[in-house]
C-alpha positions in Angstrom: 88.5 59.1 -37.7 84.9 58.8 -36.5 82.0 59.0 -39.0 79.3 61.6 -38.6 76.6 63.0 -40.8 78.6 66.0 -41.8 81.4 63.9 -43.3 81.9 64.6 -47.0 81.5 61.8 -49.6 85.3 62.1 -50.3 86.2 61.7 -46.7 83.9 58.8 -46.2 85.4 57.0 -49.3 88.9 57.7 -48.1 88.1 56.2 -44.7 86.4 53.3 -46.3 89.5 52.6 -48.4 91.6 52.7 -45.2 89.3 50.3 -43.5 89.5 47.9 -46.4 93.3 48.0 -46.3 93.3 47.3 -42.6 90.9 44.4 -42.9 92.8 42.9 -45.9 96.0 43.0 -43.9 94.6 40.5 -41.5 96.7 42.0 -38.6 93.8 43.4 -36.6 92.4 41.4 -33.7 88.9 40.0 -34.1 87.1 42.6 -32.0 88.9 45.5 -33.9 88.1 43.8 -37.2 84.4 43.6 -36.3 84.4 47.2 -35.2 86.1 48.3 -38.5 83.6 46.2 -40.5 80.6 47.9 -38.7 82.1 51.3 -39.4 82.6 50.3 -43.0 79.0 49.3 -43.4 77.9 52.6 -41.9 80.2 54.5 -44.4 78.8 52.5 -47.3 75.3 53.6 -46.3 76.4 57.2 -45.9 78.0 57.1 -49.4 74.9 55.6 -50.9 72.7 58.2 -49.4 75.0 61.0 -50.6 75.0 59.5 -54.1 71.2 59.1 -54.1 70.8 62.7 -53.1 73.2 63.9 -55.8 71.4 61.8 -58.4 68.2 63.5 -57.6 69.8 66.8 -58.2 71.4 66.0 -61.5 69.7 67.4 -64.5 70.2 66.4 -68.1 70.3 69.4 -70.4 68.8 68.7 -73.8 67.9 70.9 -76.7 64.5 71.0 -78.4 64.0 71.3 -82.1 63.6 75.0 -81.8 67.0 75.3 -80.2 65.8 76.1 -76.7 67.5 74.2 -73.8 65.4 72.0 -71.6 66.3 70.5 -68.2 65.2 67.0 -67.7 65.6 64.9 -64.6 67.5 61.6 -64.9 64.2 59.7 -65.6 63.6 61.8 -68.7 60.8 64.0 -67.3 60.8 67.6 -68.5 61.0 70.3 -66.0 61.7 74.0 -67.0 62.7 75.3 -70.4 65.7 77.6 -70.4 66.7 79.9 -73.2 
């Protein structure tokens, strides 16, 4: 399976796990192992980017003393108040 920018996080993780199994087996020739390693590094970067993007979108829902819901980003900054 070739990696591309449209690959889902789950597909990238599955491929990364497959690469780890192949490398741990020790049965691949050196050039294949190097190619798998490079693909794995690219997949890790892709997964980290996807996780960073998801983290930016996550909101923490808290409730104010008056009972209204407030959305805060992960750093604690208040955005909109919801009722």
